[in-house]
C-alpha positions as CSV (number, residue, x, y, z in Angstrom):
1,X,-95.6,146.2,-95.8
2,X,-95.6,149.9,-96.4
3,X,-97.9,151.3,-99.1
4,X,-99.0,154.7,-100.4
5,X,-102.6,154.4,-99.5
6,X,-104.0,157.3,-97.4
7,X,-106.4,155.1,-95.6
8,X,-106.7,151.4,-94.8
9,X,-109.6,150.2,-92.6
10,X,-108.9,149.0,-89.1
11,X,-108.1,145.3,-89.1
12,X,-107.2,145.3,-92.8
13,X,-103.7,144.4,-94.1
14,X,-102.6,144.7,-97.7
15,X,-99.4,142.8,-98.5
16,X,-99.0,143.5,-102.2
17,X,-97.2,146.4,-103.8
18,X,-99.3,149.5,-104.4
19,X,-98.1,150.7,-107.8
20,X,-98.8,154.2,-109.1
21,X,-102.5,154.4,-110.0
22,X,-103.7,151.7,-107.8
23,X,-104.7,154.3,-105.2
24,X,-107.4,155.4,-107.6
25,X,-109.1,152.0,-107.2
26,X,-108.1,151.2,-103.6
27,X,-110.0,154.2,-102.3
28,X,-111.1,154.5,-98.6
29,X,-114.7,153.9,-99.7
30,X,-113.9,150.7,-101.6
31,X,-111.7,149.3,-98.8
32,X,-114.2,150.1,-96.2
33,X,-116.8,148.2,-98.3
34,X,-114.5,145.2,-98.6
35,X,-114.0,145.1,-94.8
36,X,-117.8,145.5,-94.1
37,X,-118.8,142.8,-96.6
38,X,-116.1,140.4,-95.4
39,X,-117.2,140.7,-91.8
40,X,-120.9,140.2,-92.8
41,X,-120.4,137.2,-95.2
42,X,-117.1,135.4,-94.2
43,X,-118.7,133.0,-91.6
44,X,-121.3,131.9,-94.0
45,X,-118.8,131.6,-96.8
46,X,-116.5,129.4,-94.7
47,X,-119.5,127.2,-93.7
48,X,-120.5,126.8,-97.3
49,X,-117.0,125.9,-98.4
50,X,-116.8,123.3,-95.6
51,X,-120.2,121.9,-96.7
52,X,-119.0,121.9,-100.3
53,X,-116.0,119.7,-99.4
54,X,-118.1,117.3,-97.4
55,X,-120.7,117.0,-100.2
56,X,-117.9,116.4,-102.7
57,X,-116.7,113.4,-100.6
58,X,-120.2,112.0,-100.6
59,X,-120.6,112.4,-104.3
60,X,-117.2,110.8,-104.9
61,X,-118.4,107.9,-102.8
62,X,-121.4,107.4,-105.1
63,X,-124.2,109.6,-103.7
64,X,-126.4,110.9,-106.5
65,X,-127.3,114.6,-106.7
66,X,-130.9,115.5,-106.0
67,X,-133.1,118.5,-105.1
68,X,-133.7,119.5,-101.5
69,X,-136.9,118.0,-100.1
70,X,-137.7,121.3,-98.3
71,X,-137.9,123.1,-101.7
72,X,-140.4,120.7,-103.2
73,X,-143.3,123.2,-102.7
74,X,-141.4,125.8,-104.6
75,X,-140.7,123.5,-107.5
76,X,-144.3,122.5,-107.7
77,X,-145.7,126.0,-107.5
78,X,-146.7,128.2,-110.4
79,X,-144.0,130.9,-110.5
80,X,-142.1,133.0,-112.9
81,X,-138.9,135.1,-112.7
82,X,-138.9,138.9,-112.6
83,X,-138.7,140.7,-115.9
84,X,-135.2,141.3,-117.4
85,X,-133.6,144.7,-117.7
86,X,-134.3,146.0,-121.2
87,X,-130.6,145.9,-122.2
88,X,-130.4,142.2,-121.3
89,X,-133.5,141.0,-123.2
90,X,-131.4,140.1,-126.2
91,X,-128.2,138.2,-125.6
92,X,-128.0,136.1,-128.7
93,X,-124.4,137.2,-129.3
94,X,-122.5,137.6,-126.1
95,X,-118.7,137.6,-125.7
96,X,-116.4,137.4,-122.7
97,X,-112.8,138.0,-122.1
98,X,-110.3,139.2,-119.6
99,X,-110.2,142.7,-118.0
100,X,-107.4,143.9,-120.2
101,X,-107.6,147.3,-121.8
102,X,-107.4,146.3,-125.5
103,X,-109.9,143.5,-124.9
104,X,-112.3,145.8,-123.1
105,X,-112.2,148.4,-125.9
106,X,-112.5,145.9,-128.7
107,X,-115.3,144.0,-126.9
108,X,-117.4,147.1,-126.2
109,X,-116.9,148.3,-129.8
110,X,-117.7,144.8,-131.2
111,X,-121.5,145.3,-131.8
112,X,-122.3,142.1,-129.8
113,X,-125.4,142.1,-127.7
114,X,-123.4,141.9,-124.5
115,X,-119.8,141.8,-123.2
116,X,-119.1,140.0,-119.9
117,X,-115.8,141.3,-118.6
118,X,-114.2,138.5,-116.6
119,X,-112.1,138.9,-113.5
120,X,-111.8,135.1,-113.1
121,X,-111.3,132.3,-115.7
122,X,-110.1,134.2,-118.7
123,X,-108.0,136.6,-116.6
124,X,-105.1,135.2,-114.7
125,X,-106.2,136.6,-111.3
126,X,-102.9,137.9,-109.9
127,X,-102.7,141.2,-108.1
128,X,-101.5,143.3,-111.0
129,X,-104.0,141.9,-113.5
130,X,-106.9,142.5,-111.1
131,X,-105.9,146.1,-110.2
132,X,-105.1,147.2,-113.8
133,X,-108.3,145.5,-114.9
134,X,-110.3,147.6,-112.4
135,X,-108.5,150.7,-113.6
136,X,-109.3,149.9,-117.3
137,X,-112.9,149.2,-116.4
138,X,-113.3,152.4,-114.5
139,X,-111.9,154.4,-117.5
140,X,-114.2,152.5,-119.9
141,X,-117.3,153.3,-117.9
142,X,-116.3,157.0,-117.9
143,X,-115.6,156.8,-121.7
144,X,-111.9,157.9,-121.2
145,X,-110.1,154.7,-122.0
146,X,-107.8,154.5,-125.0
147,X,-104.7,152.6,-126.1
148,X,-101.8,153.2,-128.5
149,X,-100.1,149.9,-129.4
150,X,-98.0,148.8,-132.4
151,X,-98.9,151.8,-134.4
152,X,-102.6,151.4,-133.8
153,X,-105.1,153.5,-131.8
154,X,-107.9,152.0,-129.9
155,X,-110.8,154.0,-128.4
156,X,-114.5,153.5,-127.6
157,X,-117.2,154.2,-130.0
158,X,-120.0,156.6,-129.1
159,X,-122.3,153.7,-128.6
160,X,-121.0,150.5,-126.9
161,X,-122.4,147.1,-126.2
162,X,-124.0,146.2,-122.9
163,X,-121.4,145.6,-120.2
164,X,-121.7,142.8,-117.6
165,X,-119.1,142.5,-114.8
166,X,-118.1,139.1,-113.6
167,X,-116.3,139.1,-110.2
168,X,-114.2,136.1,-109.1
169,X,-116.1,133.1,-107.7
170,X,-117.1,132.9,-104.0
171,X,-114.6,130.1,-103.4
172,X,-111.5,132.1,-104.4
173,X,-109.5,134.2,-101.9
174,X,-107.7,137.5,-102.5
175,X,-104.5,136.4,-100.8
176,X,-103.0,139.9,-100.6
177,X,-105.8,141.4,-98.5
178,X,-106.8,140.2,-95.0
179,X,-109.3,141.5,-92.6
180,X,-109.0,140.6,-88.9
181,X,-106.3,138.1,-90.0
182,X,-108.5,136.3,-92.6
183,X,-108.1,136.4,-96.3
184,X,-111.0,138.2,-98.0
185,X,-113.1,136.6,-100.7
186,X,-111.9,137.5,-104.3
187,X,-115.6,138.0,-105.2
188,X,-116.2,140.5,-102.4
189,X,-112.9,142.3,-103.3
190,X,-113.8,142.6,-107.0
191,X,-117.4,143.6,-106.4
192,X,-116.5,146.3,-103.9
193,X,-113.9,147.9,-106.2
194,X,-116.2,147.7,-109.2
195,X,-119.1,149.1,-107.2
196,X,-117.2,152.1,-105.9
197,X,-115.4,152.9,-109.2
198,X,-118.2,152.2,-111.7
199,X,-121.6,151.8,-110.1
200,X,-121.3,155.2,-108.3
201,X,-120.3,157.0,-111.4
202,X,-122.6,159.9,-111.9
203,X,-122.7,160.2,-115.7
204,X,-125.3,160.2,-118.5
205,X,-122.8,158.2,-120.6
206,X,-124.6,155.4,-122.4
207,X,-122.3,152.8,-120.9
208,X,-122.2,154.2,-117.4
209,X,-126.0,154.2,-117.2
210,X,-126.1,150.5,-117.8
211,X,-123.1,149.3,-115.9
212,X,-124.8,150.2,-112.6
213,X,-127.4,147.4,-113.2
214,X,-125.1,144.7,-114.4
215,X,-122.5,145.0,-111.7
216,X,-125.3,144.4,-109.3
217,X,-126.5,141.4,-111.4
218,X,-123.1,140.0,-111.1
219,X,-123.1,140.5,-107.4
220,X,-126.4,138.7,-107.0
221,X,-124.7,135.5,-108.0
222,X,-122.1,136.0,-105.3
223,X,-124.5,137.0,-102.6
224,X,-126.8,134.1,-103.4
225,X,-124.0,131.7,-102.8
226,X,-123.4,133.3,-99.4
227,X,-127.0,133.7,-98.3
228,X,-129.3,131.5,-100.3
229,X,-127.4,128.3,-101.2
230,X,-128.1,125.1,-99.2
231,X,-126.0,121.9,-99.1
232,X,-127.5,118.7,-97.8
């Protein structure tokens, strides 16, 4: 269908309505990243989803879960994880919630140790919720978000809690966007938009300085499922 975007990558089709403001998130850079990541990861993603379905059948038939024999040496080795980013060392009080403007403002102002803004479970992931969520997140990182509702004003404090971005899971599609005739991964779509609208923000803002790290941390969980997960 027709849309108001100035650039859509070759091979990409967007079937959803592009409402005013969506073009600020669906930028040429972001859409090119979606297409690039899709072409890099989609074969592996489909292989894993197929293996997941096959494994589920075996588990339903009574097979017991176990560790992979080829990773025995890793489990037996003396190893530690890398050090945590300073802002994630204390997560005693962590809250989560959908990518809705009022929720984002209240959560970042809450005083909790961390706020994981959620593009999946707590956010009904339809097209409009995802795109307005990305817009709200972009404005929050820049410190420009605010809301007037029912006679109340909501705005960010000077200092906000640590922000973690959770894209949709590797198994979910973004049905409104296809590349080369295939639906793109919802996780790839969310990551690419968040990366381009938030991670690349060049600000000394307290929140913006930290969101760079934690979008990447969220993405590691996705890329690990694509590249590092094995199913027997």
